[in-house]
Backbone as a chain_set.jsonl record, in Angstrom:
{"seq": "METILFACVHNAGRSQMAAAFFNALADPSRARALSAGTAPGDRVHPEVVQIMEEVGLDLSGLKPRLLTEELARSARLLITMGCGDHCPVVLGLERDDWPLPDPKGQPLEVVRTIRDTIRERISGLLTARGWASPR", "coords": {"N": [[-14.413, 2.156, 12.491], [-12.801, 1.505, 9.434], [-10.489, -0.948, 8.236], [-8.008, -1.1, 5.855], [-6.103, -3.156, 3.813], [-3.067, -3.281, 2.211], [-1.245, -5.221, -0.029], [1.74, -6.652, -1.243], [4.428, -8.51, -2.749], [7.016, -8.261, -1.367], [6.534, -6.252, 0.464], [7.903, -3.873, 0.43], [7.776, -1.76, -1.21], [5.472, -0.95, -3.306], [3.098, -1.524, -1.699], [3.793, -0.292, 0.692], [3.998, 2.398, -0.116], [1.33, 2.828, -0.862], [-0.117, 2.454, 1.57], [0.99, 4.543, 3.064], [0.195, 6.859, 1.611], [-2.584, 6.494, 1.789], [-3.068, 6.679, 4.596], [-2.208, 9.288, 5.005], [-4.06, 10.785, 3.591], [-6.622, 9.964, 4.243], [-9.615, 10.203, 6.271], [-8.96, 9.869, 9.55], [-10.771, 8.949, 11.424], [-12.479, 7.372, 10.072], [-11.194, 5.471, 8.401], [-8.256, 3.401, 8.078], [-5.004, 2.351, 6.986], [-3.059, -0.602, 6.506], [-0.066, -2.392, 5.69], [1.448, -5.224, 4.09], [3.379, -8.181, 3.206], [3.764, -11.12, 1.152], [6.194, -12.383, 1.125], [8.158, -10.925, 2.92], [10.585, -8.315, 2.551], [13.871, -7.193, 3.685], [13.975, -4.497, 4.215], [12.43, -1.327, 3.423], [12.561, -0.45, 0.027], [15.334, 1.534, -0.98], [15.049, 3.425, -3.085], [12.336, 3.866, -3.057], [11.936, 4.986, -0.531], [13.324, 7.366, -0.983], [11.86, 8.688, -3.096], [9.4, 9.007, -1.894], [10.006, 10.724, 0.171], [10.253, 13.029, -1.304], [7.648, 13.88, -1.551], [6.96, 14.482, 0.976], [6.556, 12.33, 2.746], [7.761, 10.116, 5.08], [9.284, 7.109, 4.927], [11.393, 5.842, 5.984], [11.742, 4.629, 8.497], [10.184, 2.383, 8.489], [9.413, -1.13, 8.536], [9.216, -4.013, 6.521], [6.483, -6.345, 6.738], [5.1, -9.578, 7.441], [2.388, -10.917, 5.669], [-0.21, -12.206, 7.235], [-2.828, -14.609, 7.82], [-4.415, -13.859, 9.946], [-3.924, -11.08, 10.086], [-4.976, -10.341, 7.599], [-7.675, -11.005, 7.978], [-8.429, -9.023, 9.71], [-9.043, -6.902, 8.195], [-11.237, -4.929, 6.104], [-11.09, -4.595, 3.416], [-8.946, -5.869, 0.973], [-6.253, -4.985, -0.915], [-4.389, -6.049, -3.469], [-1.173, -5.919, -5.026], [0.226, -6.573, -7.641], [1.24, -9.129, -7.002], [0.673, -11.485, -8.201], [0.39, -15.0, -8.519], [1.072, -15.31, -5.908], [-0.536, -13.732, -4.434], [-2.734, -13.276, -1.729], [-5.828, -14.933, -0.921], [-8.665, -14.414, 0.845], [-11.373, -15.836, 2.192], [-14.534, -14.293, 2.118], [-13.557, -11.74, 2.363], [-13.482, -8.613, 0.886], [-11.849, -7.909, -2.158], [-9.453, -6.318, -4.231], [-7.395, -5.827, -7.115], [-4.491, -4.183, -7.962], [-2.585, -4.067, -10.547], [0.507, -3.281, -10.534], [3.826, -2.317, -11.521], [6.854, -3.601, -10.004], [8.801, -1.482, -8.026], [11.437, -1.911, -7.305], [14.841, -1.423, -7.816], [14.423, 0.116, -10.053], [14.806, 2.981, -12.267], [14.701, 6.317, -10.884], [12.802, 7.95, -12.17], [10.921, 6.13, -13.136], [10.054, 4.987, -10.743], [8.882, 7.225, -9.609], [6.701, 7.535, -11.334], [5.236, 5.214, -10.751], [4.698, 5.759, -8.044], [3.092, 8.094, -8.334], [0.923, 7.058, -9.718], [-0.089, 5.309, -7.798], [-0.82, 7.174, -5.814], [-2.889, 8.53, -7.173], [-4.744, 6.423, -7.486], [-5.294, 5.878, -4.792], [-6.465, 8.295, -4.005], [-8.784, 8.225, -5.593], [-10.021, 5.913, -4.527], [-10.494, 6.713, -1.86], [-12.285, 8.83, -2.261], [-14.409, 7.508, -3.568], [-15.276, 5.728, -1.576], [-15.959, 7.354, 0.488], [-14.096, 8.026, 2.442], [-12.286, 10.054, 2.504], [-10.247, 12.618, 3.921], [-11.649, 15.409, 5.601], [-10.243, 17.797, 5.476]], "CA": [[-13.357, 2.481, 11.568], [-12.464, 0.44, 8.48], [-9.077, -1.221, 8.006], [-7.705, -1.483, 4.486], [-4.807, -3.819, 3.787], [-2.366, -3.288, 0.924], [-0.293, -6.327, -0.014], [2.562, -7.012, -2.4], [5.283, -9.639, -2.391], [8.059, -7.978, -0.372], [6.096, -5.172, 1.358], [9.045, -2.967, 0.475], [7.614, -0.733, -2.238], [4.109, -0.546, -3.672], [2.14, -1.545, -0.589], [4.22, 0.722, 1.657], [3.586, 3.697, -0.653], [-0.133, 2.91, -0.816], [-0.55, 2.653, 2.959], [1.409, 5.884, 3.482], [-0.723, 7.825, 0.994], [-3.917, 6.29, 2.362], [-3.118, 7.224, 5.953], [-2.015, 10.735, 4.936], [-5.196, 11.432, 2.937], [-7.909, 9.466, 4.75], [-10.149, 10.673, 7.544], [-8.525, 8.825, 10.484], [-11.896, 8.423, 12.199], [-13.266, 6.505, 9.192], [-10.431, 4.366, 7.801], [-6.798, 3.386, 8.199], [-4.394, 1.34, 6.133], [-1.903, -1.394, 6.903], [0.526, -3.053, 4.535], [2.168, -6.462, 4.399], [3.838, -8.897, 2.031], [3.761, -12.577, 1.231], [7.587, -12.753, 1.388], [8.691, -9.602, 3.241], [12.001, -8.013, 2.402], [14.576, -6.753, 4.889], [13.742, -3.069, 4.415], [11.762, -0.638, 2.323], [13.541, -0.152, -1.012], [15.877, 2.89, -0.847], [14.488, 4.329, -4.097], [10.983, 4.178, -2.613], [12.108, 5.949, 0.569], [13.764, 8.637, -1.568], [10.811, 9.398, -3.849], [8.315, 9.371, -0.973], [10.48, 11.93, 0.863], [9.985, 14.154, -2.202], [6.264, 14.335, -1.343], [6.774, 14.735, 2.391], [6.218, 11.128, 3.512], [8.984, 9.444, 5.51], [9.14, 5.662, 5.079], [12.713, 5.312, 6.361], [11.704, 3.83, 9.715], [9.249, 1.265, 8.364], [9.948, -2.468, 8.266], [8.251, -4.917, 5.895], [5.908, -7.355, 7.635], [4.481, -10.737, 6.816], [0.935, -10.95, 5.538], [-0.758, -13.4, 7.868], [-4.278, -14.751, 7.701], [-4.994, -13.05, 11.022], [-3.862, -9.69, 9.658], [-5.936, -10.184, 6.503], [-9.035, -11.074, 8.52], [-8.727, -7.783, 10.432], [-9.341, -5.863, 7.206], [-12.498, -4.947, 5.352], [-10.732, -4.602, 2.001], [-7.572, -6.248, 0.662], [-5.83, -4.561, -2.25], [-3.127, -6.676, -3.835], [-0.44, -5.037, -5.917], [1.191, -7.216, -8.509], [1.894, -10.323, -6.443], [0.338, -12.633, -9.047], [-0.048, -16.232, -7.867], [1.396, -15.233, -4.486], [-1.525, -12.883, -3.769], [-3.622, -14.046, -0.852], [-7.279, -14.914, -1.064], [-9.269, -14.659, 2.144], [-12.805, -15.973, 1.986], [-15.375, -13.305, 2.768], [-12.912, -10.43, 2.37], [-13.514, -7.917, -0.395], [-10.495, -7.815, -2.695], [-9.217, -5.664, -5.515], [-6.001, -5.984, -7.52], [-3.898, -3.086, -8.717], [-1.37, -4.65, -11.133], [1.53, -2.25, -10.703], [5.178, -2.887, -11.583], [7.695, -3.541, -8.81], [9.747, -0.377, -8.165], [12.793, -2.284, -6.883], [15.914, -1.317, -8.799], [14.02, 0.92, -11.214], [15.265, 4.379, -12.237], [13.818, 7.165, -10.086], [11.682, 8.436, -12.988], [9.941, 5.045, -13.173], [9.5, 4.869, -9.394], [7.976, 8.375, -9.442], [5.471, 7.242, -12.07], [4.506, 4.235, -9.93], [4.216, 6.523, -6.879], [2.001, 8.988, -8.711], [-0.222, 6.2, -10.046], [-0.636, 4.85, -6.522], [-1.49, 8.319, -5.186], [-4.147, 8.745, -7.9], [-5.664, 5.332, -7.137], [-5.697, 6.091, -3.4], [-7.393, 9.422, -4.006], [-10.044, 7.724, -6.14], [-10.603, 4.983, -3.56], [-10.987, 7.488, -0.725], [-13.471, 9.566, -2.706], [-15.488, 6.55, -3.86], [-15.742, 5.083, -0.347], [-16.32, 8.344, 1.497], [-13.098, 7.975, 3.501], [-11.336, 11.158, 2.375], [-10.177, 13.558, 5.039], [-12.405, 16.622, 5.293], [-9.4, 18.995, 5.432]], "C": [[-13.04, 1.259, 10.703], [-10.949, 0.29, 8.383], [-8.915, -1.734, 6.592], [-6.287, -2.05, 4.501], [-4.266, -3.819, 2.368], [-1.291, -4.362, 0.991], [0.44, -6.448, -1.339], [3.534, -8.086, -1.919], [6.211, -9.298, -1.22], [7.677, -6.91, 0.651], [7.218, -4.143, 1.523], [8.925, -1.834, -0.539], [6.173, -0.299, -2.396], [3.153, -0.469, -2.49], [2.507, -0.534, 0.492], [3.81, 2.119, 1.183], [2.074, 3.865, -0.53], [-0.63, 3.174, 0.599], [-0.187, 4.053, 3.442], [0.487, 6.952, 2.899], [-2.113, 7.712, 1.614], [-4.009, 6.965, 3.73], [-2.923, 8.734, 5.988], [-3.269, 11.452, 4.438], [-6.56, 11.035, 3.482], [-8.321, 10.183, 6.028], [-9.817, 9.587, 8.571], [-9.65, 8.276, 11.364], [-12.729, 7.436, 11.386], [-12.495, 5.291, 8.682], [-8.944, 4.541, 8.062], [-6.275, 2.269, 7.32], [-3.224, 0.668, 6.838], [-1.308, -1.961, 5.624], [1.317, -4.264, 4.999], [2.569, -7.135, 3.095], [3.853, -10.392, 2.244], [5.159, -13.14, 1.485], [8.34, -11.47, 1.706], [10.193, -9.487, 3.047], [12.6, -7.573, 3.727], [14.277, -5.3, 5.242], [12.941, -2.521, 3.241], [12.844, -0.256, 1.315], [14.032, 1.303, -0.902], [15.289, 3.88, -1.862], [13.063, 4.742, -3.747], [11.034, 5.191, -1.472], [12.428, 7.323, -0.011], [12.618, 9.371, -2.261], [9.604, 9.728, -2.972], [8.718, 10.588, -0.137], [10.202, 13.169, 0.023], [8.576, 14.715, -2.024], [5.933, 14.453, 0.146], [6.365, 13.543, 3.24], [7.485, 10.338, 3.799], [8.721, 7.964, 5.768], [10.413, 5.025, 5.635], [12.684, 4.426, 7.602], [10.795, 2.621, 9.641], [9.967, -0.038, 8.041], [8.865, -3.291, 7.574], [7.746, -5.958, 6.895], [5.21, -8.433, 6.819], [2.965, -10.591, 6.799], [0.447, -12.282, 6.103], [-2.261, -13.45, 7.648], [-4.976, -13.894, 8.756], [-5.019, -11.563, 10.649], [-4.885, -9.43, 8.554], [-7.372, -10.182, 7.016], [-9.424, -9.813, 9.296], [-9.17, -6.666, 9.493], [-10.729, -6.028, 6.602], [-12.224, -5.129, 3.858], [-9.261, -4.946, 1.87], [-7.278, -5.804, -0.763], [-4.456, -5.154, -2.495], [-2.491, -5.864, -4.954], [0.644, -5.797, -6.673], [1.86, -8.444, -7.952], [1.493, -11.604, -7.177], [-0.181, -13.831, -8.275], [0.224, -16.227, -6.366], [0.412, -14.353, -3.72], [-2.456, -13.743, -2.926], [-5.08, -13.927, -1.258], [-7.836, -15.282, 0.303], [-10.776, -14.69, 1.929], [-13.57, -14.93, 2.785], [-14.782, -11.906, 2.813], [-12.971, -9.827, 0.975], [-12.084, -7.704, -0.867], [-10.489, -7.101, -4.028], [-7.742, -5.871, -5.839], [-5.584, -4.779, -8.351], [-2.585, -3.615, -9.3], [-0.347, -3.573, -11.49], [2.911, -2.887, -10.738], [5.93, -2.7, -10.265], [8.712, -2.408, -8.99], [11.2, -0.739, -7.855], [13.778, -2.19, -8.051], [15.583, -0.488, -10.027], [14.628, 2.321, -11.123], [14.239, 5.245, -11.488], [12.622, 7.681, -10.88], [10.563, 7.394, -13.037], [9.267, 4.908, -11.814], [8.55, 6.034, -9.116], [6.65, 8.13, -10.161], [4.608, 6.242, -11.301], [3.9, 4.94, -8.713], [2.997, 7.371, -7.238], [0.746, 8.214, -9.101], [-0.892, 5.701, -8.767], [-1.398, 5.981, -5.839], [-2.837, 8.591, -5.858], [-5.178, 7.669, -7.545], [-6.171, 5.476, -5.7], [-6.728, 7.216, -3.326], [-8.762, 8.992, -4.52], [-10.766, 6.794, -5.178], [-11.22, 5.744, -2.39], [-12.259, 8.26, -1.086], [-14.643, 8.622, -2.907], [-16.087, 5.952, -2.588], [-16.17, 6.077, 0.734], [-15.358, 8.39, 2.662], [-12.129, 9.144, 3.468], [-11.401, 12.076, 3.583], [-10.922, 14.832, 4.664], [-11.54, 17.88, 5.162], [-9.201, 19.524, 4.06]], "O": [[-13.016, 0.128, 11.189], [-10.215, 1.276, 8.44], [-9.588, -2.677, 6.176], [-5.388, -1.487, 5.126], [-4.92, -4.294, 1.44], [-0.517, -4.415, 1.946], [-0.158, -6.357, -2.411], [3.447, -8.519, -0.77], [6.188, -9.978, -0.195], [8.418, -6.683, 1.607], [7.445, -3.618, 2.613], [9.853, -1.044, -0.711], [5.707, 0.608, -1.706], [2.474, 0.541, -2.302], [1.621, 0.024, 1.14], [3.332, 2.93, 1.976], [1.596, 4.928, -0.136], [-1.483, 4.038, 0.8], [-0.97, 4.683, 4.153], [0.046, 7.851, 3.615], [-2.742, 8.723, 1.926], [-4.934, 7.736, 3.983], [-3.417, 9.398, 6.9], [-3.519, 12.598, 4.814], [-7.553, 11.708, 3.207], [-7.484, 10.701, 6.767], [-10.348, 8.48, 8.471], [-9.48, 7.229, 11.989], [-13.585, 6.742, 11.936], [-13.062, 4.208, 8.542], [-8.443, 5.651, 8.24], [-7.012, 1.353, 6.954], [-2.511, 1.272, 7.639], [-1.976, -2.004, 4.591], [1.791, -4.327, 6.134], [2.153, -6.717, 2.015], [3.943, -10.872, 3.373], [5.297, -14.249, 2.003], [9.085, -10.969, 0.864], [10.959, -10.408, 3.33], [11.929, -7.579, 4.759], [14.318, -4.913, 6.41], [12.798, -3.171, 2.206], [13.918, 0.208, 1.698], [13.216, 2.211, -0.745], [15.057, 5.042, -1.53], [12.629, 5.839, -4.097], [10.258, 6.147, -1.453], [11.865, 8.328, 0.422], [12.429, 10.565, -2.03], [8.856, 10.653, -3.29], [7.864, 11.397, 0.224], [9.943, 14.242, 0.567], [8.331, 15.887, -2.311], [4.764, 14.517, 0.524], [5.872, 13.727, 4.353], [8.198, 9.937, 2.88], [8.019, 7.609, 6.715], [10.498, 3.801, 5.743], [13.535, 3.547, 7.739], [10.647, 1.901, 10.628], [10.994, -0.047, 7.361], [7.71, -3.268, 8.0], [8.481, -6.396, 7.78], [4.797, -8.223, 5.679], [2.349, -10.194, 7.788], [0.668, -13.341, 5.516], [-2.885, -12.438, 7.325], [-6.007, -13.279, 8.483], [-6.017, -10.877, 10.871], [-5.58, -8.413, 8.574], [-8.199, -9.416, 6.521], [-10.609, -9.56, 9.515], [-9.617, -5.61, 9.941], [-11.306, -7.115, 6.596], [-13.016, -5.733, 3.135], [-8.422, -4.382, 2.573], [-7.968, -6.2, -1.702], [-3.484, -4.81, -1.822], [-3.182, -5.206, -5.731], [1.831, -5.673, -6.372], [2.96, -8.785, -8.387], [1.934, -12.691, -6.805], [-1.095, -13.695, -7.462], [-0.33, -17.046, -5.632], [0.506, -14.236, -2.499], [-2.905, -14.804, -3.359], [-5.498, -12.939, -1.861], [-7.514, -16.337, 0.85], [-11.378, -13.693, 1.531], [-13.299, -14.707, 3.965], [-15.449, -10.974, 3.262], [-12.559, -10.456, -0.001], [-11.207, -7.359, -0.074], [-11.397, -7.258, -4.845], [-6.929, -6.07, -4.936], [-6.249, -4.412, -9.319], [-1.568, -3.61, -8.608], [-0.343, -3.034, -12.596], [3.149, -3.887, -10.062], [5.67, -1.76, -9.514], [9.415, -2.372, -10.0], [12.101, 0.056, -8.121], [13.581, -2.785, -9.111], [16.392, -0.403, -10.951], [14.932, 2.795, -10.028], [13.05, 4.928, -11.47], [11.536, 7.835, -10.321], [9.385, 7.747, -12.985], [8.051, 4.733, -11.736], [7.525, 5.852, -8.459], [5.591, 8.485, -9.644], [3.391, 6.405, -11.213], [2.729, 4.74, -8.394], [1.993, 7.361, -6.525], [-0.369, 8.666, -8.841], [-2.119, 5.678, -8.671], [-2.504, 5.769, -5.34], [-3.824, 8.855, -5.171], [-6.35, 7.976, -7.329], [-7.344, 5.224, -5.426], [-7.749, 7.083, -2.652], [-9.787, 9.358, -3.943], [-11.985, 6.876, -5.028], [-12.342, 5.45, -1.977], [-13.197, 8.325, -0.292], [-15.753, 8.909, -2.46], [-17.29, 5.699, -2.537], [-16.685, 5.677, 1.778], [-15.753, 8.757, 3.769], [-11.237, 9.227, 4.312], [-12.457, 12.282, 4.181], [-10.833, 15.285, 3.523], [-12.051, 18.931, 4.776], [-8.512, 20.528, 3.879]]}, "num_chains": 1, "name": "protein.A"}
């Protein structure tokens, strides 16, 4: 099984949404996602919890976690999400960057657009890598 790691600064928005979509849509026997941040926040942003509930994904019990080198080394692919100079680089680890805006404090319409963009990117990644759930 492959482990994919999504990382943003606070692990309270973009990376949490990406991991949730990935785990909901991926074949669990082929791949799973984790998320972390370079400077984790105290909680997942309330606006992110709210708009993910709209699509049936509950993030209310999740806590942001620190992106450690050990965690990064456990992954096959690291996808960074707008953390700029704070994005980690792990030698030998495949990396992609999805430059998405931070949803914190944004109007719900903006957060929905970010959510939908993430879902589309996840769907494309799963199809391209052969990790999509067969259901």
